[in-house]
C-alpha positions in Angstrom: -0.1 0.0 -0.2 2.7 2.9 0.7 4.5 1.8 -2.9 1.0 2.6 -4.5 0.8 5.9 -2.7 4.8 6.9 -2.9 3.8 6.1 -7.3 0.4 8.1 -6.9 2.4 11.1 -5.4 5.2 11.1 -7.9 2.9 11.0 -10.2 1.0 14.0 -9.0 4.6 15.6 -8.8 4.9 14.9 -12.2 2.1 16.3 -13.4 1.8 19.4 -11.3 5.5 20.1 -13.1 3.9 19.7 -16.2 1.4 22.5 -15.5 3.8 24.4 -14.0 6.1 23.9 -17.4 2.9 24.7 -19.6 1.8 28.2 -17.8 4.8 29.8 -17.8 7.7 31.7 -15.2 4.8 33.4 -13.7 4.0 30.3 -11.6 7.4 29.2 -11.0 8.4 32.8 -10.0 5.1 33.2 -7.5 6.5 30.1 -6.0 10.2 31.0 -5.9 8.7 33.7 -3.8 6.4 32.2 -1.6 9.2 29.7 -0.9 11.6 32.1 0.0 9.1 33.9 2.3 8.2 30.6 4.1 11.7 30.2 4.4 12.5 34.0 6.0 9.3 34.4 8.1 10.8 32.3 11.0 14.1 33.8 11.1 12.5 37.3 10.8 10.7 36.3 13.7 13.3 35.4 15.9 15.3 38.6 15.3 12.2 40.4 16.4 12.0 38.5 19.6 15.9 38.9 20.5 15.8 42.6 19.4 12.4 43.3 21.8 14.4 40.7 24.9 17.7 42.7 24.6 15.3 46.3 24.5 13.8 45.4 27.4 17.1 43.9 29.2 19.0 46.9 28.4 16.7 49.7 28.9 15.8 49.9 32.8 17.1 52.4 35.8 18.4 51.5 39.0 16.2 52.6 42.1 17.7 52.6 45.7 15.9 53.1 48.8 18.0 54.4 51.4 17.6 53.3 55.2 19.3 54.0 57.8 17.7 52.2 60.5 18.4 48.5 60.7 16.4 45.9 59.6 15.9 42.1 58.8 13.7 41.7 56.2 12.4 44.3 54.0 9.5 44.1 51.1 9.4 46.2 48.1 6.0 46.4 46.3 6.0 48.7 43.0 2.7 49.7 40.9 3.2 51.6 38.2 0.9 53.9 35.9 -0.7 51.0 34.2 -1.3 48.9 37.9 0.8 46.0 37.5 2.4 45.0 40.1 5.9 43.6 40.9 7.4 42.7 44.6 11.3 42.9 45.5 12.9 42.0 48.1 15.9 44.1 48.8 16.5 47.6 48.4 18.0 48.1 45.3 16.6 46.7 42.0 15.7 48.1 38.5 12.8 49.1 36.5 12.0 50.3 33.3 12.0 53.7 33.0 8.4 55.6 33.8 7.0 56.7 37.3 5.6 54.3 40.0 4.2 53.8 43.8 6.8 52.1 45.6 5.1 50.7 49.2 8.3 49.7 51.0 7.5 47.4 54.5 10.4 46.8 56.7 10.4 43.8 59.3 6.1 43.6 59.4 5.9 47.3 60.2 3.2 49.6 58.6 4.2 50.0 54.6 5.3 53.4 53.9 4.6 54.9 50.4 7.4 56.8 47.8 7.2 57.7 44.9 9.8 57.6 42.1 10.2 58.7 38.7 12.7 56.2 36.7 15.0 57.6 34.2 16.8 55.8 32.1 20.5 54.9 32.8 20.2 56.7 36.3 19.7 55.9 40.1 16.7 57.1 41.6 17.7 57.8 45.4 14.6 57.4 47.8 15.2 58.3 51.7 13.0 55.9 53.8 13.4 58.0 56.7 10.6 59.8 57.6 12.3 63.3 59.1 13.9 63.7 55.9 11.9 65.1 53.4 12.7 63.6 50.1 14.2 65.3 47.0 11.3 63.9 45.1 8.5 64.9 47.4 10.2 68.5 47.3 10.0 68.6 43.3 6.2 66.9 42.9 5.3 69.9 45.8 7.1 72.8 43.8 5.2 71.1 40.7 2.1 71.2 41.7 2.7 74.8 43.0 3.8 75.6 39.1 0.1 74.2 38.3 -1.5 76.2 40.8 0.2 79.0 39.5 -0.3 78.5 35.9 -3.9 77.6 36.5 -4.4 81.1 38.4 -3.3 83.3 35.7 -6.1 84.3 33.7 -5.7 85.8 30.4 -8.0 88.8 29.0 -9.7 86.5 26.7 -10.2 83.5 29.1 -13.3 84.4 30.3 -14.2 80.9 30.8 -11.9 81.0 33.8 -12.6 81.8 37.4 
């Protein structure tokens, strides 16, 4: 039975070749192009995957939580604007650039929230001590004041503002 199937396949291939020869070069060109695309598509996919992996691995910034008091265990929960969450058990870690909310818990104490703006290839230092206002908190306060001042400025043509 397998010989019969193989002979039938050989006859079908011969018939197909005769048909291709009869119709001419457009079918041969189309077959060559389709064969090239079928061979190249997995290669393109592999190169794209490699590019995305390298980009995600190297496009990061460093975050360091400065803690002056002694501790035994630390848990840093990181939330981004989209709502995804990561957990770290170290005061030093890497994140992709963006705006993050960090919830830092030391030795089962109440968690403390910190904000961090991570930039590419820069180290973001976040002081944990409650007595020392962080540079980020001061920058956020200055930004809020600038927004308030800008919102309070009313120009002559902005009659809808109060």
